[in-house]
C-alpha positions in Angstrom: 8.6 -42.4 11.7 7.6 -38.8 12.3 8.5 -35.7 10.3 12.2 -34.9 10.6 13.2 -31.4 11.5 16.9 -30.6 11.2 18.0 -27.7 13.3 20.9 -26.0 11.5 23.7 -24.5 13.4 23.9 -20.7 12.8 27.1 -19.5 11.1 26.6 -15.7 11.2 29.1 -14.2 13.5 27.9 -13.4 17.0 24.5 -15.1 16.3 23.4 -17.0 19.4 19.7 -17.3 18.8 18.0 -20.4 17.5 14.8 -21.2 15.6 14.0 -24.1 18.0 14.6 -23.9 21.7 14.7 -27.0 23.9 11.2 -26.3 25.3 9.8 -26.0 21.8 11.6 -29.2 20.7 10.1 -31.1 23.7 6.6 -30.1 22.6 7.3 -31.1 19.0 8.7 -34.5 20.0 5.6 -35.1 22.1 3.6 -34.6 18.9 5.5 -37.1 16.9 8.3 -35.1 15.3 11.9 -36.3 15.1 14.5 -33.6 15.6 18.1 -33.6 14.8 20.2 -30.7 16.3 23.5 -29.7 14.9 26.3 -29.2 17.4 26.9 -25.6 18.1 29.3 -23.8 20.5 27.6 -20.5 19.8 24.0 -21.3 20.4 22.6 -19.8 23.7 21.2 -23.2 24.6 23.7 -26.0 25.3 23.8 -29.1 23.1 23.1 -31.2 26.2 19.8 -29.4 26.8 18.5 -30.8 23.5 19.8 -34.3 24.1 18.1 -34.4 27.5 14.7 -33.9 25.9 15.1 -36.5 23.2 16.8 -34.7 20.2 19.5 -36.4 18.3 22.8 -34.5 18.2 24.5 -34.4 14.7 27.7 -32.7 13.4 27.9 -29.0 12.7 27.0 -28.3 9.1 25.7 -31.8 8.4 22.4 -30.5 7.0 23.9 -30.7 3.5 23.8 -34.5 3.6 20.5 -34.8 5.5 17.9 -37.1 4.2 15.9 -35.6 1.3 12.8 -35.6 3.4 14.3 -33.5 6.2 13.1 -30.0 6.7 16.1 -27.8 7.4 15.3 -25.0 9.9 17.5 -22.1 10.9 17.3 -18.4 11.3 19.9 -16.4 9.4 21.5 -16.7 6.0 23.4 -19.7 4.9 27.2 -19.5 4.8 28.4 -16.8 2.4 30.3 -17.4 -0.8 28.6 -20.7 -1.4 26.6 -21.0 -4.5 26.0 -24.8 -4.5 22.4 -25.8 -5.4 20.1 -26.4 -2.5 18.1 -29.6 -2.6 16.2 -29.5 0.6 13.2 -27.5 1.9 14.6 -24.8 4.1 12.7 -22.8 6.7 14.7 -19.6 7.5 15.0 -15.8 7.0 16.5 -15.6 3.6 16.2 -11.8 3.0 15.7 -12.2 -0.7 11.9 -11.7 -1.4 12.1 -7.9 -1.3 14.9 -7.7 -3.9 17.6 -7.1 -1.4 21.2 -7.2 -2.6 22.0 -10.6 -4.1 18.4 -11.8 -4.0 18.7 -13.7 -7.3 21.8 -15.5 -6.2 19.9 -16.8 -3.1 16.8 -17.8 -5.0 18.9 -19.3 -7.8 20.4 -21.8 -5.4 17.0 -23.2 -4.5 15.8 -23.3 -8.1 19.0 -25.0 -9.4 18.7 -27.7 -6.7 14.9 -28.2 -6.9 14.8 -27.1 -3.2 12.1 -25.0 -1.6 12.4 -21.8 0.6 9.7 -21.3 3.2 10.7 -17.8 4.4 10.0 -17.2 8.1 9.5 -13.5 7.4 6.5 -14.2 5.2 4.6 -16.8 7.2 1.2 -15.3 7.7 -2.1 -16.3 9.2 -5.5 -16.1 7.4 -5.7 -12.4 8.4 -2.4 -11.7 6.7 -0.5 -11.0 9.9 2.9 -12.6 10.5 2.6 -15.6 12.7 6.0 -15.1 14.4 8.6 -12.3 14.4 11.6 -11.1 16.4 10.3 -7.6 16.1 9.8 -6.8 19.8 13.3 -7.7 20.8 14.8 -6.1 17.7 13.2 -2.8 18.8 14.1 -3.4 22.4 17.7 -4.1 21.6 18.0 -1.3 19.1 16.8 1.3 21.6 19.1 -0.2 24.2 22.2 0.3 21.9 20.9 3.8 20.8 20.5 5.1 24.3 23.8 3.5 25.3 25.6 5.1 22.4 24.1 8.5 23.3 25.5 8.0 26.8 28.8 6.8 25.5 29.3 9.9 23.4 28.9 12.1 26.5 30.9 9.9 28.8 33.7 9.3 26.3 33.7 12.1 23.8 35.7 11.4 20.7 36.2 7.7 21.5 34.8 4.9 19.3 31.9 3.0 20.6 33.2 -0.5 21.6 32.1 -3.9 20.3 28.9 -5.4 21.8 28.3 -8.9 23.2 24.9 -10.5 24.1 23.5 -10.2 27.5 22.2 -13.2 29.6 18.8 -11.5 30.2 17.0 -8.2 29.7 17.4 -7.2 33.4 21.2 -7.2 33.0 20.9 -5.1 29.8 18.5 -2.6 31.5 20.8 -2.3 34.5 23.9 -1.8 32.3 22.4 0.9 30.2 20.6 2.7 33.1 23.8 3.1 35.0 25.6 4.6 32.0 22.6 6.8 31.1 22.4 8.2 34.6 26.0 9.2 34.6 25.6 10.8 31.2 22.6 12.7 32.3 24.5 14.2 35.3 27.0 15.6 32.8 24.5 16.7 30.1 22.0 18.0 32.6 19.1 16.4 30.7 17.8 13.1 29.4 17.7 12.3 25.7 14.6 12.5 23.6 13.9 9.3 21.6 11.8 9.3 18.4 10.4 5.9 17.4 9.1 5.5 13.9 6.6 2.7 13.6 5.8 2.9 17.3 2.6 0.9 17.2 4.2 -2.2 15.7 6.0 -5.0 17.6 9.3 -3.5 16.9 8.3 0.0 17.8 6.7 -1.2 21.0 9.9 -2.9 22.0 11.9 0.3 21.4 9.4 2.4 23.4 9.3 -0.1 26.3 13.1 -0.1 26.6 13.3 3.7 26.7 10.7 3.7 29.4 12.4 1.0 31.5 15.7 3.0 31.7 13.8 6.0 33.0 13.2 8.2 29.9 9.9 9.9 30.6 6.9 9.5 28.3 7.1 13.1 27.0 10.6 12.4 25.7 9.5 9.2 23.9 8.1 10.5 20.6 5.9 7.8 19.0 5.1 8.1 15.3 3.2 5.7 13.2 1.1 5.7 10.0 -1.1 8.7 11.2 1.9 10.9 11.6 3.7 9.8 8.4 0.7 9.7 6.0 1.8 13.0 4.4 5.0 11.4 3.3 8.6 12.2 4.1 11.1 13.7 4.5 10.4 14.8 8.1 12.3 17.7 9.6 10.9 16.6 13.0 13.4 13.8 13.1 16.2 16.3 13.5 14.7 17.7 16.7 15.4 14.6 18.7 18.6 13.1 20.1 17.9 9.5 19.1 15.9 8.3 16.1 14.8 4.6 16.0 13.4 3.4 12.7 11.3 0.3 13.3 8.9 0.2 10.4 8.3 -2.9 8.3 8.9 -1.9 4.7 6.6 -3.7 2.4 5.9 -1.0 -0.3 8.0 1.9 -1.7 7.7 5.0 0.4 9.5 8.4 0.3 12.6 8.6 2.5 12.1 9.8 6.1 15.3 11.8 6.0 17.9 12.7 3.5 21.7 13.1 4.2 21.6 16.7 3.2 19.2 17.4 6.1 21.9 16.4 8.5 23.8 19.6 7.6 21.2 21.6 9.5 23.2 23.6 12.1 20.2 23.4 14.5 20.0 19.6 14.3 19.7 17.9 17.7 19.8 14.4 16.2 23.1 12.5 16.7 22.2 8.8 17.0 20.2 6.9 14.4 19.2 3.2 15.0 17.9 1.6 11.8 16.3 -1.5 13.3 14.6 -2.2 10.0 18.0 -2.3 8.3 16.8 -2.2 4.7 20.2 -1.1 3.6 20.2 -2.9 0.2 16.5 -2.3 -0.4 16.1 0.1 -3.4 13.5 1.9 -1.3 15.5 2.2 1.9 13.7 5.1 3.8 16.9 6.0 5.6 19.4 6.7 2.7 22.0 8.4 4.9 24.3 5.3 4.9 24.9 2.3 2.7 26.2 -0.5 4.8 25.2 -2.6 7.8 27.1 -2.6 11.0 28.0 -5.5 13.3 28.3 -6.5 16.9 32.1 -6.2 16.5 31.8 -2.7 14.9 28.3 -1.4 15.9 28.6 2.2 14.7 29.0 3.8 11.3 29.7 7.6 11.5 28.1 9.8 8.9 30.1 13.0 8.4 28.1 16.2 7.9 28.8 19.9 7.6 28.1 20.2 11.3 28.6 17.4 13.9 28.7 13.8 12.9 25.7 11.4 13.2 26.3 7.9 14.5 24.3 5.1 12.8 23.6 1.6 14.2 22.4 -0.8 11.5 22.9 -4.3 12.9 20.7 -6.8 11.0 20.3 -9.3 13.8 19.7 -7.0 16.9 17.6 -9.6 18.8 20.7 -11.7 19.4 21.6 -9.0 22.0 19.1 -11.0 24.1 19.3 -14.4 22.5 17.6 -16.5 25.1 14.5 -14.4 25.6 14.2 -13.6 21.9 14.4 -17.3 20.9 11.8 -18.3 23.5 9.5 -15.5 22.4 9.8 -16.3 18.8 9.5 -20.0 19.3 6.3 -19.7 21.2 4.7 -17.7 18.4 6.0 -20.1 15.7 5.0 -23.3 17.5 1.4 -23.6 16.3 2.6 -23.3 12.7 5.3 -25.9 13.3 2.7 -28.3 14.6 0.9 -27.9 11.3 4.0 -28.9 9.2 2.8 -32.6 8.7 0.0 -31.1 6.6 2.0 -28.4 5.0 0.6 -28.9 1.6 -2.9 -27.9 2.9 -2.2 -25.9 6.0 -2.6 -22.3 4.8 0.4 -20.8 6.5 2.8 -23.3 4.7 0.9 -23.6 1.5 0.9 -19.8 1.1 4.6 -19.7 1.9 5.4 -22.2 -0.8 3.3 -20.4 -3.3 5.1 -17.2 -2.5 8.4 -18.9 -3.1 7.4 -20.1 -6.5 6.0 -16.6 -7.3 9.4 -15.1 -6.4 11.2 -17.6 -8.6 9.0 -16.6 -11.5 9.8 -13.0 -10.7 13.5 -13.8 -10.8 13.2 -15.6 -14.1 11.3 -12.7 -15.7 14.0 -10.3 -14.4 16.8 -12.5 -15.9 15.1 -12.5 -19.3 15.1 -8.7 -19.5 
């Protein structure tokens, strides 16, 4: 029998992406893997697509009773308000290695159950670069919502931005936003300027690409990266643009890019902030103008200032706006590492991930002893 991968059904509301697409499963099966797929009415790919290529369909949430040898793979967090010990090896984005809110609760479940966490965010190659990330589509989707919100505020002044649902493909998304942007531009008499922080990374590239695809000219897409931010924040320049898209990957503490007090500036042009990085609970959050994430149901948080309000979008799973393309893109990047799972004790990408998990558990234990 081959290595058993157990594709967990996502439980986060509005999450339609998946860690394993049918095409990726087909390749894995051809290489000797067994794959069990939990039933899901929300996943962008139909259950039948997995069955057709040889996966075994199993009940939603049955990973809890999976064989001990099964590797449980998913994307987002496990169901909330559940503190039962975790006995399996899980491959997922756990959002706990950077001391985010509740990080010790998450790690404690693995420690208490003698399970293992192989965090997808920290899978790196021998050069230290992440092997797979949703960054491009996170930036793409973030910029899409930011531009659409800017247009909405002009087309529907004073009205709340509505809930958001995923699009079938990026062309539909581009068409939708372009139409609304063009109508807003007729009223405003100009196109918005978009400042992208972290513009040279995957996420920033996605944000810049979207802005370009809906007709915002290059001179209105302001691209900042390490060279522009090396002096350290805060940066008054952010206030000079209509839309600010933060797409940096925060790995070390840095000075904030902007403070809430700066938003009181009467000459401020900025009115839409999209925090793609969404480090809301990180103690070193570089955008400390808000303190909670937003959702697809309620995408916008309004920050009151002494002048006009600033609207913030801080959705922590933006790529699900384009779940099919984002899943295929991510899966293709992850596939070489998945194929190395049978040798995970020696394959560097997995061996390093497991070492990192144990290091973080020790870090947690040291913190608990204080």
